[in-house]
Structure formats: C-alpha cells, structure tokens
N, CA, C, O and the ligand as a Tripos MOL2 file, in Angstrom:
@<TRIPOS>MOLECULE
protein
  257   255    65     0     0
PROTEIN
NO_CHARGES

@<TRIPOS>ATOM
      1 N          74.4630  173.0150   90.5370 N.3       1 MET1
      2 CA         74.8970  171.6660   90.9090 C.3       1 MET1
      3 C          76.3430  171.7080   91.3810 C.2       1 MET1
      4 O          77.2130  172.2810   90.7260 O.2       1 MET1
      5 N          76.5740  171.0980   92.5100 N.am      2 ARG2
      6 CA         77.9180  171.0440   93.0700 C.3       2 ARG2
      7 C          78.3880  169.6040   93.1480 C.2       2 ARG2
      8 O          77.5870  168.6750   93.2460 O.2       2 ARG2
      9 N          79.6540  169.4410   93.1040 N.am      3 CYS3
     10 CA         80.2380  168.1240   93.2620 C.3       3 CYS3
     11 C          80.0760  167.6770   94.7120 C.2       3 CYS3
     12 O          80.4980  168.3930   95.6200 O.2       3 CYS3
     13 N          79.4760  166.5110   94.9520 N.am      4 PRO4
     14 CA         79.2880  166.0520   96.3330 C.3       4 PRO4
     15 C          80.6080  165.7580   97.0360 C.2       4 PRO4
     16 O          80.6760  165.7310   98.2650 O.2       4 PRO4
     17 N          81.6190  165.5470   96.2710 N.am      5 ASN5
     18 CA         82.9100  165.1840   96.8480 C.3       5 ASN5
     19 C          83.6940  166.4050   97.3100 C.2       5 ASN5
     20 O          84.1080  166.4800   98.4670 O.2       5 ASN5
     21 N          83.8950  167.3510   96.4190 N.am      6 CYS6
     22 CA         84.7380  168.5030   96.7560 C.3       6 CYS6
     23 C          83.9230  169.7820   96.9170 C.2       6 CYS6
     24 O          84.4790  170.8330   97.2370 O.2       6 CYS6
     25 N          82.5990  169.7020   96.6970 N.am      7 LYS7
     26 CA         81.7080  170.8650   96.7760 C.3       7 LYS7
     27 C          82.0420  171.9140   95.7240 C.2       7 LYS7
     28 O          81.5960  173.0580   95.8150 O.2       7 LYS7
     29 N          82.8090  171.5310   94.7530 N.am      8 GLY8
     30 CA         83.1920  172.4730   93.7200 C.3       8 GLY8
     31 C          82.1160  172.5920   92.6540 C.2       8 GLY8
     32 O          81.2340  171.7420   92.5360 O.2       8 GLY8
     33 N          82.2100  173.6520   91.8910 N.am      9 LYS9
     34 CA         81.2310  173.8860   90.8280 C.3       9 LYS9
     35 C          81.8410  173.6830   89.4520 C.2       9 LYS9
     36 O          81.2060  173.9680   88.4370 O.2       9 LYS9
     37 N          83.0360  173.2060   89.4200 N.am     10 ASP10
     38 CA         83.7500  173.0710   88.1570 C.3      10 ASP10
     39 C          83.3770  171.7510   87.4940 C.2      10 ASP10
     40 O          84.2030  170.8500   87.3490 O.2      10 ASP10
     41 N          82.1080  171.6640   87.0960 N.am     11 ILE11
     42 CA         81.5800  170.4120   86.5760 C.3      11 ILE11
     43 C          81.2490  170.5640   85.0970 C.2      11 ILE11
     44 O          80.5410  171.4870   84.6940 O.2      11 ILE11
     45 N          81.7650  169.6590   84.3150 N.am     12 GLY12
     46 CA         81.5110  169.6830   82.8860 C.3      12 GLY12
     47 C          80.5960  168.5540   82.4770 C.2      12 GLY12
     48 O          80.5790  167.4950   83.1050 O.2      12 GLY12
     49 N          79.8350  168.7830   81.4220 N.am     13 LYS13
     50 CA         78.9190  167.7620   80.9330 C.3      13 LYS13
     51 C          79.6250  166.9090   79.8870 C.2      13 LYS13
     52 O          80.1950  167.4310   78.9290 O.2      13 LYS13
     53 N          79.5840  165.6020   80.0760 N.am     14 ILE14
     54 CA         80.2650  164.7190   79.1220 C.3      14 ILE14
     55 C          79.2920  163.7890   78.4250 C.2      14 ILE14
     56 O          79.6810  163.0560   77.5160 O.2      14 ILE14
     57 N          78.0310  163.8060   78.8360 N.am     15 GLY15
     58 CA         77.0220  162.9580   78.2120 C.3      15 GLY15
     59 C          75.6580  163.4430   78.6110 C.2      15 GLY15
     60 O          75.5380  164.4160   79.3560 O.2      15 GLY15
     61 N          74.6090  162.7760   78.1230 N.am     16 SER16
     62 CA         73.2580  163.2480   78.3870 C.3      16 SER16
     63 C          72.9620  163.2820   79.8820 C.2      16 SER16
     64 O          72.3050  164.2030   80.3680 O.2      16 SER16
     65 N          73.4450  162.2810   80.6080 N.am     17 ASN17
     66 CA         73.2430  162.2580   82.0520 C.3      17 ASN17
     67 C          74.5650  162.1200   82.7970 C.2      17 ASN17
     68 O          74.6040  161.6990   83.9530 O.2      17 ASN17
     69 N          75.6260  162.4770   82.1260 N.am     18 GLN18
     70 CA         76.9400  162.2750   82.7280 C.3      18 GLN18
     71 C          77.7240  163.5680   82.8280 C.2      18 GLN18
     72 O          77.7230  164.3990   81.9200 O.2      18 GLN18
     73 N          78.3900  163.7100   83.9590 N.am     19 PHE19
     74 CA         79.1380  164.9240   84.2320 C.3      19 PHE19
     75 C          80.5000  164.5420   84.7940 C.2      19 PHE19
     76 O          80.7320  163.4170   85.2350 O.2      19 PHE19
     77 N          81.3740  165.5120   84.7590 N.am     20 TYR20
     78 CA         82.7260  165.2420   85.2220 C.3      20 TYR20
     79 C          83.2010  166.4090   86.0640 C.2      20 TYR20
     80 O          83.0880  167.5660   85.6600 O.2      20 TYR20
     81 N          83.7300  166.1010   87.2260 N.am     21 CYS21
     82 CA         84.2770  167.1510   88.0790 C.3      21 CYS21
     83 C          85.7550  167.3280   87.7470 C.2      21 CYS21
     84 O          86.5710  166.4250   87.9330 O.2      21 CYS21
     85 N          86.0700  168.5210   87.2500 N.am     22 TRP22
     86 CA         87.4510  168.7870   86.8470 C.3      22 TRP22
     87 C          88.3280  169.0820   88.0470 C.2      22 TRP22
     88 O          89.5530  169.1390   87.9380 O.2      22 TRP22
     89 N          87.7090  169.2640   89.1610 N.am     23 ASN23
     90 CA         88.4760  169.5860   90.3630 C.3      23 ASN23
     91 C          89.0090  168.3340   91.0550 C.2      23 ASN23
     92 O          90.1710  168.2940   91.4600 O.2      23 ASN23
     93 N          88.1670  167.3200   91.1890 N.am     24 CYS24
     94 CA         88.6160  166.1160   91.8810 C.3      24 CYS24
     95 C          88.5880  164.8960   90.9640 C.2      24 CYS24
     96 O          88.8250  163.7770   91.4170 O.2      24 CYS24
     97 N          88.2990  165.1040   89.6750 N.am     25 PHE25
     98 CA         88.4240  164.0410   88.6780 C.3      25 PHE25
     99 C          87.5340  162.8310   88.9470 C.2      25 PHE25
    100 O          87.9800  161.6860   88.8680 O.2      25 PHE25
    101 N          86.2930  163.0990   89.2600 N.am     26 ILE26
    102 CA         85.3620  161.9870   89.3780 C.3      26 ILE26
    103 C          84.2220  162.1780   88.3830 C.2      26 ILE26
    104 O          83.8720  163.2940   88.0000 O.2      26 ILE26
    105 N          83.6640  161.0530   87.9870 N.am     27 GLU27
    106 CA         82.5720  161.0550   87.0360 C.3      27 GLU27
    107 C          81.2610  161.0000   87.8020 C.2      27 GLU27
    108 O          81.1180  160.2380   88.7580 O.2      27 GLU27
    109 N          80.3050  161.8200   87.3700 N.am     28 LEU28
    110 CA         79.0110  161.8790   88.0360 C.3      28 LEU28
    111 C          77.9380  161.4510   87.0410 C.2      28 LEU28
    112 O          77.8360  162.0010   85.9440 O.2      28 LEU28
    113 N          77.1480  160.4710   87.4350 N.am     29 THR29
    114 CA         76.0600  160.0240   86.5790 C.3      29 THR29
    115 C          74.7440  160.3420   87.2590 C.2      29 THR29
    116 O          74.5130  159.9630   88.4070 O.2      29 THR29
    117 N          73.8850  161.0450   86.5360 N.am     30 LEU30
    118 CA         72.6110  161.4650   87.0980 C.3      30 LEU30
    119 C          71.5150  160.4970   86.6860 C.2      30 LEU30
    120 O          71.3070  160.2430   85.5000 O.2      30 LEU30
    121 N          70.8070  159.9530   87.6900 N.am     31 SER31
    122 CA         69.6520  159.1250   87.3780 C.3      31 SER31
    123 C          68.6300  159.2550   88.4980 C.2      31 SER31
    124 O          68.9550  159.1150   89.6770 O.2      31 SER31
    125 N          67.4070  159.5200   88.1130 N.am     32 ASN32
    126 CA         66.2990  159.6760   89.0670 C.3      32 ASN32
    127 C          66.5930  160.7340   90.1270 C.2      32 ASN32
    128 O          66.2360  160.5750   91.2950 O.2      32 ASN32
    129 N          67.2410  161.8060   89.7090 N.am     33 GLY33
    130 CA         67.5080  162.8990   90.6320 C.3      33 GLY33
    131 C          68.6400  162.6350   91.6050 C.2      33 GLY33
    132 O          68.8710  163.4160   92.5280 O.2      33 GLY33
    133 N          69.3340  161.5500   91.4000 N.am     34 ARG34
    134 CA         70.4620  161.2340   92.2830 C.3      34 ARG34
    135 C          71.7220  161.0740   91.4570 C.2      34 ARG34
    136 O          71.6850  160.6980   90.2860 O.2      34 ARG34
    137 N          72.8070  161.3620   92.0840 N.am     35 LEU35
    138 CA         74.0880  161.2020   91.4180 C.3      35 LEU35
    139 C          74.7570  159.9040   91.8340 C.2      35 LEU35
    140 O          74.7400  159.5220   93.0040 O.2      35 LEU35
    141 N          75.3410  159.2430   90.8650 N.am     36 SER36
    142 CA         76.2530  158.1570   91.1640 C.3      36 SER36
    143 C          77.6600  158.6680   90.8940 C.2      36 SER36
    144 O          77.9130  159.3220   89.8820 O.2      36 SER36
    145 N          78.5570  158.3650   91.7970 N.am     37 LEU37
    146 CA         79.9060  158.8820   91.6650 C.3      37 LEU37
    147 C          80.8730  157.7490   91.3540 C.2      37 LEU37
    148 O          80.8450  156.6890   91.9790 O.2      37 LEU37
    149 N          81.7120  158.0000   90.3870 N.am     38 HIS38
    150 CA         82.7120  157.0050   90.0230 C.3      38 HIS38
    151 C          84.0640  157.6600   89.8670 C.2      38 HIS38
    152 O          84.2020  158.7330   89.2790 O.2      38 HIS38
    153 N          85.0350  156.9950   90.4020 N.am     39 GLN39
    154 CA         86.3950  157.4610   90.2360 C.3      39 GLN39
    155 C          87.0330  156.6980   89.0900 C.2      39 GLN39
    156 O          86.9140  155.4760   88.9990 O.2      39 GLN39
    157 N          87.7020  157.4180   88.2290 N.am     40 VAL40
    158 CA         88.3770  156.7780   87.1130 C.3      40 VAL40
    159 C          89.7750  156.3560   87.5740 C.2      40 VAL40
    160 O          90.6060  157.1810   87.9530 O.2      40 VAL40
    161 N          89.9980  155.0590   87.5280 N.am     41 GLU41
    162 CA         91.2870  154.5370   87.9740 C.3      41 GLU41
    163 C          92.3380  154.7320   86.8910 C.2      41 GLU41
    164 O          92.0270  155.0770   85.7500 O.2      41 GLU41
    165 N          93.5720  154.5070   87.2710 N.am     42 ALA42
    166 CA         94.6770  154.7170   86.3400 C.3      42 ALA42
    167 C          94.5550  153.8290   85.1060 C.2      42 ALA42
    168 O          94.9990  154.2090   84.0220 O.2      42 ALA42
    169 N          93.9610  152.6570   85.2620 N.am     43 ASP43
    170 CA         93.8370  151.7420   84.1240 C.3      43 ASP43
    171 C          92.5660  151.9960   83.3080 C.2      43 ASP43
    172 O          92.2620  151.2520   82.3750 O.2      43 ASP43
    173 N          91.8260  153.0520   83.6660 N.am     44 GLY44
    174 CA         90.6570  153.4090   82.8980 C.3      44 GLY44
    175 C          89.3670  152.8120   83.4130 C.2      44 GLY44
    176 O          88.2940  153.1430   82.9100 O.2      44 GLY44
    177 N          89.4440  151.9400   84.4020 N.am     45 SER45
    178 CA         88.2240  151.3580   84.9510 C.3      45 SER45
    179 C          87.5850  152.3310   85.9460 C.2      45 SER45
    180 O          88.2240  153.2700   86.4210 O.2      45 SER45
    181 N          86.3290  152.0840   86.2430 N.am     46 LEU46
    182 CA         85.6050  152.9530   87.1590 C.3      46 LEU46
    183 C          85.3440  152.2280   88.4680 C.2      46 LEU46
    184 O          84.9650  151.0560   88.4760 O.2      46 LEU46
    185 N          85.5480  152.9320   89.5720 N.am     47 SER47
    186 CA         85.1650  152.3560   90.8540 C.3      47 SER47
    187 C          84.1380  153.2650   91.5050 C.2      47 SER47
    188 O          84.2870  154.4870   91.5180 O.2      47 SER47
    189 N          83.0970  152.6530   92.0420 N.am     48 SER48
    190 CA         81.9900  153.4160   92.6060 C.3      48 SER48
    191 C          82.3620  154.0550   93.9310 C.2      48 SER48
    192 O          83.0270  153.4470   94.7700 O.2      48 SER48
    193 N          81.9180  155.3010   94.1040 N.am     49 LEU49
    194 CA         82.1550  156.0050   95.3610 C.3      49 LEU49
    195 C          80.8490  156.2100   96.1230 C.2      49 LEU49
    196 O          80.8190  156.9020   97.1410 O.2      49 LEU49
    197 N          79.7740  155.6070   95.6290 N.am     50 ASP50
    198 CA         78.4570  155.8640   96.2100 C.3      50 ASP50
    199 C          78.3990  155.5620   97.7040 C.2      50 ASP50
    200 O          77.7040  156.2470   98.4550 O.2      50 ASP50
    201 N          79.1160  154.5540   98.1250 N.am     51 ASP51
    202 CA         79.0640  154.1530   99.5270 C.3      51 ASP51
    203 C          79.6310  155.2200  100.4580 C.2      51 ASP51
    204 O          79.3620  155.2160  101.6590 O.2      51 ASP51
    205 N          80.4160  156.1270   99.8930 N.am     52 LEU52
    206 CA         81.0800  157.1370  100.7160 C.3      52 LEU52
    207 C          80.1770  158.3270  101.0110 C.2      52 LEU52
    208 O          80.5250  159.1910  101.8170 O.2      52 LEU52
    209 N          79.0110  158.3720  100.3560 N.am     53 PHE53
    210 CA         78.1710  159.5500  100.4830 C.3      53 PHE53
    211 C          76.7680  159.1680  100.9450 C.2      53 PHE53
    212 O          76.2270  158.1290  100.5680 O.2      53 PHE53
    213 N          76.2040  160.0340  101.7630 N.am     54 ALA54
    214 CA         74.8170  159.8470  102.1750 C.3      54 ALA54
    215 C          73.8990  160.2010  101.0210 C.2      54 ALA54
    216 O          74.2870  160.9050  100.0890 O.2      54 ALA54
    217 N          72.6760  159.7020  101.0990 N.am     55 GLU55
    218 CA         71.7370  159.9270  100.0150 C.3      55 GLU55
    219 C          71.4530  161.4210   99.8170 C.2      55 GLU55
    220 O          71.2750  161.8740   98.6860 O.2      55 GLU55
    221 N          71.4100  162.1840  100.9180 N.am     56 GLU56
    222 CA         71.1580  163.6200  100.7940 C.3      56 GLU56
    223 C          72.2700  164.2990  100.0060 C.2      56 GLU56
    224 O          72.0270  165.2340   99.2430 O.2      56 GLU56
    225 N          73.4740  163.8220  100.2000 N.am     57 GLU57
    226 CA         74.6000  164.4580   99.5230 C.3      57 GLU57
    227 C          74.5890  164.1890   98.0280 C.2      57 GLU57
    228 O          75.1520  164.9480   97.2390 O.2      57 GLU57
    229 N          73.9380  163.0940   97.6540 N.am     58 ARG58
    230 CA         73.9320  162.7390   96.2450 C.3      58 ARG58
    231 C          72.7090  163.2620   95.5210 C.2      58 ARG58
    232 O          72.6010  163.1340   94.3020 O.2      58 ARG58
    233 N          71.7940  163.8470   96.2620 N.am     59 ARG59
    234 CA         70.6040  164.3770   95.6300 C.3      59 ARG59
    235 C          70.9380  165.6640   94.8740 C.2      59 ARG59
    236 O          71.6990  166.5030   95.3570 O.2      59 ARG59
    237 N          70.3720  165.7990   93.7140 N.am     60 VAL60
    238 CA         70.6420  166.9740   92.8980 C.3      60 VAL60
    239 C          69.5880  168.0340   93.1440 C.2      60 VAL60
    240 O          68.3920  167.7790   93.0050 O.2      60 VAL60
    241 N          70.0360  169.2200   93.5090 N.am     61 GLU61
    242 CA         69.0970  170.2950   93.8260 C.3      61 GLU61
    243 C          68.6190  171.0110   92.5690 C.2      61 GLU61
    244 O          67.4470  171.3690   92.4540 O.2      61 GLU61
    245 N          69.5110  171.2090   91.6580 N.am     62 THR62
    246 CA         69.1700  171.9750   90.4690 C.3      62 THR62
    247 C          69.2660  171.1090   89.2330 C.2      62 THR62
    248 O          70.1970  170.3210   89.0680 O.2      62 THR62
    249 N          68.2980  171.2720   88.3830 N.am     63 ASP63
    250 CA         68.3320  170.5540   87.1140 C.3      63 ASP63
    251 C          69.0600  171.3750   86.0680 C.2      63 ASP63
    252 O          69.0690  172.6050   86.1140 O.2      63 ASP63
    253 N          69.6460  170.7010   85.1610 N.am     64 PHE64
    254 CA         70.3070  171.4060   84.0680 C.3      64 PHE64
    255 C          69.2790  171.7720   83.0040 C.2      64 PHE64
    256 O          69.6280  172.3750   81.9900 O.2      64 PHE64
    257 ZN         84.7020  167.2970   92.7820 Zn       65 ZN65
@<TRIPOS>BOND
     1     1     2 1
     2     2     3 1
     3     3     4 2
     4     3     5 am
     5     5     6 1
     6     6     7 1
     7     7     8 2
     8     7     9 am
     9     9    10 1
    10    10    11 1
    11    11    12 2
    12    11    13 am
    13    13    14 1
    14    14    15 1
    15    15    16 2
    16    15    17 am
    17    17    18 1
    18    18    19 1
    19    19    20 2
    20    19    21 am
    21    21    22 1
    22    22    23 1
    23    23    24 2
    24    23    25 am
    25    25    26 1
    26    26    27 1
    27    27    28 2
    28    27    29 am
    29    29    30 1
    30    30    31 1
    31    31    32 2
    32    31    33 am
    33    33    34 1
    34    34    35 1
    35    35    36 2
    36    35    37 am
    37    37    38 1
    38    38    39 1
    39    39    40 2
    40    39    41 am
    41    41    42 1
    42    42    43 1
    43    43    44 2
    44    43    45 am
    45    45    46 1
    46    46    47 1
    47    47    48 2
    48    47    49 am
    49    49    50 1
    50    50    51 1
    51    51    52 2
    52    51    53 am
    53    53    54 1
    54    54    55 1
    55    55    56 2
    56    55    57 am
    57    57    58 1
    58    58    59 1
    59    59    60 2
    60    59    61 am
    61    61    62 1
    62    62    63 1
    63    63    64 2
    64    63    65 am
    65    65    66 1
    66    66    67 1
    67    67    68 2
    68    67    69 am
    69    69    70 1
    70    70    71 1
    71    71    72 2
    72    71    73 am
    73    73    74 1
    74    74    75 1
    75    75    76 2
    76    75    77 am
    77    77    78 1
    78    78    79 1
    79    79    80 2
    80    79    81 am
    81    81    82 1
    82    82    83 1
    83    83    84 2
    84    83    85 am
    85    85    86 1
    86    86    87 1
    87    87    88 2
    88    87    89 am
    89    89    90 1
    90    90    91 1
    91    91    92 2
    92    91    93 am
    93    93    94 1
    94    94    95 1
    95    95    96 2
    96    95    97 am
    97    97    98 1
    98    98    99 1
    99    99   100 2
   100    99   101 am
   101   101   102 1
   102   102   103 1
   103   103   104 2
   104   103   105 am
   105   105   106 1
   106   106   107 1
   107   107   108 2
   108   107   109 am
   109   109   110 1
   110   110   111 1
   111   111   112 2
   112   111   113 am
   113   113   114 1
   114   114   115 1
   115   115   116 2
   116   115   117 am
   117   117   118 1
   118   118   119 1
   119   119   120 2
   120   119   121 am
   121   121   122 1
   122   122   123 1
   123   123   124 2
   124   123   125 am
   125   125   126 1
   126   126   127 1
   127   127   128 2
   128   127   129 am
   129   129   130 1
   130   130   131 1
   131   131   132 2
   132   131   133 am
   133   133   134 1
   134   134   135 1
   135   135   136 2
   136   135   137 am
   137   137   138 1
   138   138   139 1
   139   139   140 2
   140   139   141 am
   141   141   142 1
   142   142   143 1
   143   143   144 2
   144   143   145 am
   145   145   146 1
   146   146   147 1
   147   147   148 2
   148   147   149 am
   149   149   150 1
   150   150   151 1
   151   151   152 2
   152   151   153 am
   153   153   154 1
   154   154   155 1
   155   155   156 2
   156   155   157 am
   157   157   158 1
   158   158   159 1
   159   159   160 2
   160   159   161 am
   161   161   162 1
   162   162   163 1
   163   163   164 2
   164   163   165 am
   165   165   166 1
   166   166   167 1
   167   167   168 2
   168   167   169 am
   169   169   170 1
   170   170   171 1
   171   171   172 2
   172   171   173 am
   173   173   174 1
   174   174   175 1
   175   175   176 2
   176   175   177 am
   177   177   178 1
   178   178   179 1
   179   179   180 2
   180   179   181 am
   181   181   182 1
   182   182   183 1
   183   183   184 2
   184   183   185 am
   185   185   186 1
   186   186   187 1
   187   187   188 2
   188   187   189 am
   189   189   190 1
   190   190   191 1
   191   191   192 2
   192   191   193 am
   193   193   194 1
   194   194   195 1
   195   195   196 2
   196   195   197 am
   197   197   198 1
   198   198   199 1
   199   199   200 2
   200   199   201 am
   201   201   202 1
   202   202   203 1
   203   203   204 2
   204   203   205 am
   205   205   206 1
   206   206   207 1
   207   207   208 2
   208   207   209 am
   209   209   210 1
   210   210   211 1
   211   211   212 2
   212   211   213 am
   213   213   214 1
   214   214   215 1
   215   215   216 2
   216   215   217 am
   217   217   218 1
   218   218   219 1
   219   219   220 2
   220   219   221 am
   221   221   222 1
   222   222   223 1
   223   223   224 2
   224   223   225 am
   225   225   226 1
   226   226   227 1
   227   227   228 2
   228   227   229 am
   229   229   230 1
   230   230   231 1
   231   231   232 2
   232   231   233 am
   233   233   234 1
   234   234   235 1
   235   235   236 2
   236   235   237 am
   237   237   238 1
   238   238   239 1
   239   239   240 2
   240   239   241 am
   241   241   242 1
   242   242   243 1
   243   243   244 2
   244   243   245 am
   245   245   246 1
   246   246   247 1
   247   247   248 2
   248   247   249 am
   249   249   250 1
   250   250   251 1
   251   251   252 2
   252   251   253 am
   253   253   254 1
   254   254   255 1
   255   255   256 2
@<TRIPOS>SUBSTRUCTURE
     1 MET1         2 RESIDUE 1 A MET
     2 ARG2         6 RESIDUE 1 A ARG
     3 CYS3        10 RESIDUE 1 A CYS
     4 PRO4        14 RESIDUE 1 A PRO
     5 ASN5        18 RESIDUE 1 A ASN
     6 CYS6        22 RESIDUE 1 A CYS
     7 LYS7        26 RESIDUE 1 A LYS
     8 GLY8        30 RESIDUE 1 A GLY
     9 LYS9        34 RESIDUE 1 A LYS
    10 ASP10       38 RESIDUE 1 A ASP
    11 ILE11       42 RESIDUE 1 A ILE
    12 GLY12       46 RESIDUE 1 A GLY
    13 LYS13       50 RESIDUE 1 A LYS
    14 ILE14       54 RESIDUE 1 A ILE
    15 GLY15       58 RESIDUE 1 A GLY
    16 SER16       62 RESIDUE 1 A SER
    17 ASN17       66 RESIDUE 1 A ASN
    18 GLN18       70 RESIDUE 1 A GLN
    19 PHE19       74 RESIDUE 1 A PHE
    20 TYR20       78 RESIDUE 1 A TYR
    21 CYS21       82 RESIDUE 1 A CYS
    22 TRP22       86 RESIDUE 1 A TRP
    23 ASN23       90 RESIDUE 1 A ASN
    24 CYS24       94 RESIDUE 1 A CYS
    25 PHE25       98 RESIDUE 1 A PHE
    26 ILE26      102 RESIDUE 1 A ILE
    27 GLU27      106 RESIDUE 1 A GLU
    28 LEU28      110 RESIDUE 1 A LEU
    29 THR29      114 RESIDUE 1 A THR
    30 LEU30      118 RESIDUE 1 A LEU
    31 SER31      122 RESIDUE 1 A SER
    32 ASN32      126 RESIDUE 1 A ASN
    33 GLY33      130 RESIDUE 1 A GLY
    34 ARG34      134 RESIDUE 1 A ARG
    35 LEU35      138 RESIDUE 1 A LEU
    36 SER36      142 RESIDUE 1 A SER
    37 LEU37      146 RESIDUE 1 A LEU
    38 HIS38      150 RESIDUE 1 A HIS
    39 GLN39      154 RESIDUE 1 A GLN
    40 VAL40      158 RESIDUE 1 A VAL
    41 GLU41      162 RESIDUE 1 A GLU
    42 ALA42      166 RESIDUE 1 A ALA
    43 ASP43      170 RESIDUE 1 A ASP
    44 GLY44      174 RESIDUE 1 A GLY
    45 SER45      178 RESIDUE 1 A SER
    46 LEU46      182 RESIDUE 1 A LEU
    47 SER47      186 RESIDUE 1 A SER
    48 SER48      190 RESIDUE 1 A SER
    49 LEU49      194 RESIDUE 1 A LEU
    50 ASP50      198 RESIDUE 1 A ASP
    51 ASP51      202 RESIDUE 1 A ASP
    52 LEU52      206 RESIDUE 1 A LEU
    53 PHE53      210 RESIDUE 1 A PHE
    54 ALA54      214 RESIDUE 1 A ALA
    55 GLU55      218 RESIDUE 1 A GLU
    56 GLU56      222 RESIDUE 1 A GLU
    57 GLU57      226 RESIDUE 1 A GLU
    58 ARG58      230 RESIDUE 1 A ARG
    59 ARG59      234 RESIDUE 1 A ARG
    60 VAL60      238 RESIDUE 1 A VAL
    61 GLU61      242 RESIDUE 1 A GLU
    62 THR62      246 RESIDUE 1 A THR
    63 ASP63      250 RESIDUE 1 A ASP
    64 PHE64      254 RESIDUE 1 A PHE
    65 ZN65       257 GROUP 0 **** ****
C-alpha cells in the first residue's frame, strides 16, 4: 500500500481501518477498498482531501 499523495510507503497503522502517512502527514481511512484522505490541521481538525484524487488513485491494491 502506498500513500496516494506522496506515493511513499512510510505508512503506519493507527486504527483498525486507519493509517497515517509519516511522510506527508495525512490520515488514511480505508473503507470498501477505497481510501479517504484527511489532512490534520494545526488546530487538530481534519479536512478531507478526497476531491484532490481520482477514484483509481484511492483504490487500495493490497490488503493488510
Ligand atoms: Zn504521503
């Protein structure tokens, strides 16, 4: 599994369906084989990045 944003592999698991990219600091949530991407803002809130990516880019090729 690669980060759709930076294509990096430095992804850590933070929950049952949640992952975190240590390279670009975004949160990845896996549901139905697709990733939802959220950026953690300075105040701790999350903003969705899904609109920035095509559906193919958010599809997960490999299961954990
Ligand atoms: Zn990344």
